Structure formats: structure tokens, C-alpha cells
N, C-alpha and C positions, 0 to 999 in steps of 0.2 A: 256490291249492293250499296253499302255504306257511301262509296265514293260517288257512286250515281243520285244519292240522296241529298250529299253534301253541295255536289255540282249545280243542281237544282236551285238551290236555296242560297243565294246571296247572301244571306246573314251569316251563314257557317261557313260559306266557301272562300271569301275573301280572308276572312281571319285565319281559315285552316290553308291556305295559300301562304300566306303570311309567315305562320308557325314553320311550313314547309321550307321555306327558302332560310329560314333563319339556321333551322337544324343543319340544313347542309352548308351553310357557311360556317356554322360550329365544326361540323365533321370535317370539312376541308382544313380548316386552320389546324386542328387537331393532328391531322395525317402531316401537314408540312413541319409543324412543331417536333413531330416524334421523326421525320426523316431528318431533322437539322440535328436532332441529339444522335441518332443513330450514324451518321456520316461520321461522328467524330468517335464513337463506341464500339460499333458493329456495322461498318460499311456494305459488308456482303448481304446485310440484311434489309437495307433501304427500302427495296423494291416492295417488299411486302404493304408498307404503307402508302404507296402511289396510288392516290385515290383513283384514278381511272385505268389503273394496271399497265401505266407507261414506260416501267423499267424492267430490265431482264432479271428472270430468276435462276438460278444457276445452270439450267440446261438451255438457257437463250443466250448463254455468254459467251464470247471468244476468250481464249486464253490469251494473256496479257500479250506475249509472243508473237500471236495472231493478227493483231489488231491492225489495221491500216491507217495511215495518216491522214490519206484522202478517205474518208468514209462513205462516201457513194462512188460505184463504179459505173463505166460508161457502158452502154446497151447500144452497140454499133449498128446493128441490124434493126432498132427500134429508133434511130434517130435519124434526121436529115443532116449530112455532115456539113459541119461549118468550115471555111476556110481556115488554116492554120496562121496564127496572128501573133507578131512579134512581142508586143507589149499593150495590155489592156489596163482599164480603170474599172473597177468595178465599186457601186455607190449604194448603200444602203439607205433607206429614210431615219437618219437619225439627225435630231436637233441639234448636235454638237457639230454636224459638218455644215459648212458655209457653202449652199448650193450654188455661189455666186463664182466659186473656184472653175466649176464647168465650163466657164468662159474660156479659161486658159489651158484647160487641158487637150493634150493633143492623142490622137489615136482612137480605138474605139473605147466606148464608154457604155458600160450596161449598168442601169438603174434596176434595182433589184426590190420586188414588193413596193413600186410605185401604182397606185390603182388607177389614177388619172394624170393626163400629162402636166409636165410644170409650167408656169406661167411665169410671166415677167410682167411688174408693175411700171407705172409711168416714172418712176425714177431709175429705171435699169434693174432692179433687184429681182432676183429668182424667188418664187414663191411656189410654195405645195402645203397643203392642207391632208394631214394623214390622221383618219379618225382611230387614233390608238386606243382612244375613250370616244365613247361616242356620244359627243356633244349634241346639245340643243339643237335641233334642226337637221341632223343628220338621219336619213334611213338607213336602214340595213341593208338595202340595194343601193347605196350612195354613188357607186359608181355608174349605174346606170341612170339615176337622176342626174349626172352632170353630163353624160350624151344628150338625154331628152332635152334638158336645157340648152341645146346647141355648144355645150362647151363653156358656157357664159359665167358659171358661179358651181361651187361645191356646196354650199351650205343654204338651206331655205331660209334663213334667217339674215342670209349675208349678200341676197341680191345685188344692193346698190354698189357695194365695196368691189365684189368680184367681177361685175360686168364691166371694169376699169382695166382688165387684166388682158393680155396678149399672149398668145401661146409662145412658149419658147421653144426654137427647133435648132437643132444641129444634127446635119446630115451623118456624123460617126456616134450619135445616141440611139440607143436599143432599150426598150422597156421590158424586163424580164419578171413573167407572172407563172404561176404553176395551175393558175384557172383558166379555164378556157372561154369563159364568158366574157370578163373584161378585157384577154388578149384579143377576140375576136372584134372588139370595139373598136380599140387602139387601130387593129390592122384595117378594117372599114374607112376610118378616119385616115389612112395614109402616114402612120407611123411605124417604124421599124420596130418589130418584136420577135421575142423568144420565147417558146414553151417550154417549161420543163417538167416532163412527166416521170413522177417517181415510181419505181415499180418495186415489188416483192416477190419473192417466190413462193409456190404452192407447195404441197407436200409432194408432188409429182416433179417437182423442178421445172415447173413453168413459169412465166414471169407473166404478172398482171399489176396492172397500174390501179394504184392506191386511190386515186380520184377516179371513178367511174365514167367522168364526161370523156378520159381517153380511151375508153375501151373500143370505140368505134375507130377504126384504121383511116377510114375514107373522111373522118374530121379531123383527124391528125394531119392527113395529108393535106388538108387545105391550108395549112400553115408552111407552104412549102414553095418560096419564089426569092427574090431578091430582097424582099423586105422582111419575109418571115422565114423564120425557122423553128424546130424544135427538136428537144435532147432528151432520151429517156435514158434513165439512172436506175440502178439498183443500190438498196441501202446496204452497209457493210458492217453497221455499228452492231445489231445483234444478230444470232444465228436465226436462219430461217427453217419452216415456217415459223412465223410469229404466233403466238397462242391467242387464243380468242380472248377477246378483252369486255368487259361490259362500261357502256358509255353512261352517260349520266342519265338519260331516260331508260338505262336498264334493259336495252337491247342488244343483243350480241353483235358486234361489228367486227370486222378483222382488226387486227393489231395494228398498231403503227407504231413509228419512232417519232418522239414530240421534239424534233431538232428545230423545229419554226422552218420559216421559206429561206432565209437567208444561206445557211449553210447548205443546203440541198444545191441552190442555184451555184452557189460560188464552185462546188465541187463539179457540177455538169462544165462550167466555163474553164475550169482549170484543165482540161483534157485538150483545149484548142489554143491554148497561149504559152509562149516561151516566159515573159515576165508578167507577175500581176500585181497589182498596185489596190490594196483594199482601203475604202473610207465609208465611214457611217456604220461599221459593224461594233456597236457598243453593247447590244442586249441589255438597253433601259439604265446602263451604266452614267451616271453623270460627271463624274470623274476619272481620273487616270488611276487605276488599279496600282501604280508606281506610287502614289500619294497616298495609298490607304495602308493603314494597319491591317491585318490578318481578321480581325473582328469585323471590322468596319466594310471590307469586302464582303464576308461571309453574309453577314445582313444584310448587303445588297443584293444578293442573289435571290430574293424573294420581294416581290413587288405585289401587296396585297391588291393593290385597284387592278393592276393588269390579268392578275389569276382570277380572281373572282368576276371581273368584269367580261373578262373574254374565254378562255378555253380551259380554265382549271389545270393547267399544267405547267404553269411558269417556273417553279422549282424544279422540275423536271427536265425541262427544257434548258434552264440556265445550266446545270449538271451537264449538259452535251456540248454547248456553246462554249462555256468557259473549257472545258477539256480539249475539244478539237480545235479551238481558236491558238490555245497555248502548243500544239501540235503543229499546227500549220505555220505558225509564226517563226517555227525554225527551221524551216524550209528555204534554201537560198534562193529561189526565184519568186517568192512571196515576199510583199511587205506591207503588214497590215499598219495602216495609217487612223488607226483609231483605239478606243479604248480597251477592247479586248487583244490588242496584239502586244498589249505592256501588263503580262501576266508573270514575267520571268521572277520577280522576288518571291511569289506565292506558291512555289515549288510544293510545298507542305499540301496546300489546299488540293492542289492538281492530282498528288498522289492518293488523298482520301477519295476522289470523286474517280479514279481510275480503279479502285477497289470497288466501287459500285456499279460499274460498267462491265468490269473483266474478272475473270477468274484468276 
């Protein structure tokens, strides 16, 4: 009743919303600080302070000897088979990777989590705008806005400059996304696309997609021709079924692994290539960990703006990405040419993260 009264009265509602937002920010920062301390004092208890309950308790953890170096398994029966490839390049949207290198790359190239196509300016430089932080002029459905504008510009405030850009196209280049809506727009406009459907097991042992858009098998089958494919994978980071968690809006929704988009897509492609070169997998690190001392790297695991401006799971995602990039970089057929591939001197931090994720 108090909620209804406040909502009807702007004089009370606006400050009430402001106070609620500030309290949530304070609560999240408090949780992150406690997780950071516990990582060093009592790693197995870090999960208790994950704001959205995104880290595994003891019953949801594998033993260390059971962990998989490739943390997502291939579901062959739910995938459209890709041809086996000798050598591929996988590229993430990091500002530390020069997109102009794409011109010189040979073999299949897979662009992970690029929401709109690459552009090329009048001087021949490849451009991309990724709204990691929603800039002024971006809409929440920014990728729809791009296509509605005829692919002329990304930003409402940048129409004049963006209209000068042309599409950068390369036959060997494929866009990889886990959301069907932007995938279908890429497909409709003639681009090579690959969908990644991340699944989990229910209590009866049946696989279900974590993104409901993939529940309709006929929709998934629409991504099945020479230019369109999809791969289904299951997470092997936590034991299944995952416990119910409470989201930000306090409604119970199925649990999920906060690994971000790059790691699952990389794992999906790893089953179809002999050799893999990885670029742009930095997880917001601006410099190489090999040039950082322990404390500097540790403090860079949490980015305040990225956390509170997006999913409120940045620290939890960093734990997973740091740990698995370190493990994957040891595999003989995979070369990570980006910041997360240079964690060798930080084995102490990796060991602590291991005690958060495994028994």
C-alpha cells in the first residue's frame, strides 16, 4: 500500500527511487569488498556475498580433479554441425585489438559479441562501436536502431559522421552471438552468422536453453544454411541443476553461470578447429598482466562502471574468465594473443580463484 501511495505522488516517488538506487549501489559495493577480502582469507565462502547468487556453494562445486579445461561441452544432437577447420581466429571486441589486422588474417575468422557489422572509413580504417557503456544517443535496442537506419549509423548523435562509413566485408568472417534477435538481423542482411545456444540440465537430466529465445526448435533450425549455423553447448563449470537465484528485481529465475559471452562462444568453436588463435579477450584489462604486480592485477578485476552500469556481476565474471583463460592458455593448440593469455606469473591469484570455484 505504501508503494502505491508513493508511486502516485512524484514529490515522494522521485526521491524514494533515488534513495533505493543509492542503497543498492552501496549494498553491491559492500558485497564486492567482502568478496575481495574473503578471496584471500576464506575463498570457499566468497559465494555467500555474490549479490545475485552467481557463485557456487559447496554442493554445486566440482572437485578440483573433476574440472574441465574447456568448461562448456558440445551438445551434438542440438547443433548444426560445422565442418572441421584446420586453423581459425577468434576475435573479441576489445579496444586493445587493432581491427585493421583483420585485413591480413587468413582462414576463418569468428567475431564474438559484435552487435552490428564492422565499418570502414574513408581512409580505409576498420571501425566498430560497442556500447559497453551506454553513451548519449544509444538506445537499449541499439542494434535494432542500426538496422532501422539502413545500417548508416550506430549513434543518434553521430548521424553525419557515421553515414560516411561503408561496410567491411570478408567472405571468411562470421559474426557469433548468443541472442537470436541480432543474429536474425545479420542473417537477413546477408552476413555469415553463428548462434551459440547455452544450455543447462534440469533435475531430470534434460537440457534446456538458458535463453528462452532458443526454446523453439523450428526457430533454431532457421539458422541452418551455408551462411548460418548454430551450436548448442552445456556448462561444466558448476554442478547441475543450478540452484534458484534471486535476480535484481527479486523474482526467482533459473540460475546461470556468469561467464560473459566470450568464453562460451570460444568453447563452442573449440570443438571444430585444430588450431585456434584468440584476439581481443581482455576482460577489460587495459594492459598485460605480465607487466602488473599482484595487487594491481587484483584491483583490476573489478570495474565499478562496468559492474553497476550493466549486470552487477563483474567481479564474479572476472573470477571465471581469469581462471579459465589461464587454464586454456596452457593447451598446446590454442594461442591467446591478448591480455588474458598472459597470466603465467599470477599463479597465486589463480589458485585462490580455484578455491572459490571448486572443492
